[in-house]
C-alpha positions in Angstrom: 12.7 -24.3 -25.0 16.5 -23.3 -24.9 18.7 -22.9 -28.3 22.2 -23.0 -26.5 22.0 -19.3 -26.8 24.9 -17.6 -24.5 25.0 -14.5 -22.1 27.5 -12.9 -24.9 25.7 -9.5 -25.1 26.5 -9.1 -21.5 29.5 -8.1 -19.5 31.3 -10.8 -17.6 30.3 -9.2 -14.5 26.6 -8.9 -15.2 26.8 -13.1 -16.5 27.8 -13.9 -13.5 25.2 -11.9 -11.6 22.4 -13.2 -13.3 23.5 -17.4 -12.5 23.8 -16.0 -9.2 20.0 -15.0 -9.4 19.5 -18.2 -11.2 21.1 -19.9 -8.2 18.9 -18.8 -5.8 15.8 -19.4 -7.4 16.9 -23.0 -8.0 17.5 -23.0 -4.0 13.9 -21.9 -3.2 12.5 -24.4 -6.0 11.5 -21.9 -8.6 10.5 -24.1 -11.7 10.4 -23.4 -15.7 13.1 -20.8 -14.9 14.4 -19.3 -18.4 16.5 -16.6 -19.2 15.5 -14.3 -22.5 17.7 -12.6 -24.5 15.8 -8.9 -24.8 18.7 -6.8 -25.7 18.4 -6.3 -29.2 15.0 -4.8 -29.0 14.7 -3.8 -25.5 16.3 -0.8 -24.6 16.0 -1.1 -20.8 18.1 -4.3 -20.0 19.6 -7.1 -21.8 18.1 -10.0 -20.4 14.9 -11.3 -18.6 14.8 -14.2 -15.5 11.7 -15.8 -16.0 10.4 -18.2 -13.2 8.0 -19.6 -11.4 6.8 -20.4 -7.9 3.9 -22.5 -7.0 2.0 -20.1 -4.3 2.3 -17.0 -3.4 4.4 -17.8 -0.3 7.0 -19.4 -3.1 7.3 -16.3 -4.9 8.1 -14.5 -2.5 10.7 -16.6 -0.7 12.1 -16.7 -4.3 12.4 -13.2 -4.5 13.6 -12.6 -1.5 16.2 -15.1 -2.0 17.5 -13.8 -5.1 17.7 -10.0 -3.5 19.8 -11.6 -0.5 22.2 -13.5 -2.6 23.2 -11.0 -4.7 23.7 -9.2 -1.8 25.8 -11.0 0.1 27.8 -11.7 -3.1 28.8 -8.5 -3.3 26.2 -8.0 -6.2 23.9 -5.1 -7.3 20.8 -3.8 -5.3 17.7 -4.0 -7.6 16.7 -0.6 -8.7 13.2 -1.3 -7.9 11.0 -4.3 -7.1 7.0 -3.9 -7.8 4.4 -6.6 -7.0 5.8 -7.4 -3.1 2.6 -6.4 -2.3 0.3 -9.4 -3.5 3.2 -11.9 -4.7 1.7 -13.0 -8.2 4.1 -11.4 -10.0 7.4 -10.2 -8.6 9.4 -7.9 -11.1 12.8 -7.0 -9.9 14.8 -4.6 -11.7 18.6 -4.8 -11.9 19.4 -2.7 -14.6 21.5 -4.9 -17.1 18.8 -7.7 -16.2 15.1 -8.0 -14.9 14.1 -11.3 -13.0 10.2 -12.1 -12.9 9.0 -14.2 -10.3 5.3 -15.6 -11.6 2.9 -17.4 -9.2 1.8 -20.4 -12.0 -1.5 -18.8 -12.8 -0.1 -15.4 -13.8 2.7 -16.4 -15.7 0.0 -18.8 -18.0 -1.6 -15.5 -18.4 1.0 -13.1 -19.2 3.1 -15.9 -20.7 6.2 -13.5 -21.5 7.9 -16.0 -23.5 5.4 -16.1 -25.8 5.4 -12.9 -26.1 9.4 -12.2 -26.7 8.9 -15.9 -28.4 11.4 -14.8 -31.5 14.0 -14.0 -29.2 16.3 -16.4 -27.7 15.6 -18.5 -24.6 18.3 -20.0 -22.5 17.0 -23.0 -19.9 18.0 -22.5 -16.4 20.0 -24.5 -15.1 21.8 -24.6 -18.6 22.5 -27.6 -20.4 26.6 -26.2 -20.3 28.5 -24.4 -18.4 29.4 -22.1 -21.5 26.0 -21.3 -22.1 26.4 -18.5 -19.3 29.5 -17.2 -20.8 
């Protein structure tokens, strides 16, 4: 799915937080995680981090782990979190990047990767360490 695109539009600090969010997702067994570079066409953020949890409970655990991991590392706090009432699709806004945590059904329905299919994708975990520089 990825095309070896890198996080070049992002500064080093933002790339660090995006990578840490991805690691937190992996820690809670999120699957089909991708990073979409939307910076050239989306004025609000540079990147989307998209992942799937198998159940609402896992979606909750993933979103909580992302927030906790970034906070513990001295990273940014989300300016807002939406969807944490039913945990079907949690959107976490970190300014430079947005984290989307879907349950399987919602991800299949909204198909964000298809909506942004003309944008570069980065699989996570990256194939090479250089993918996130």
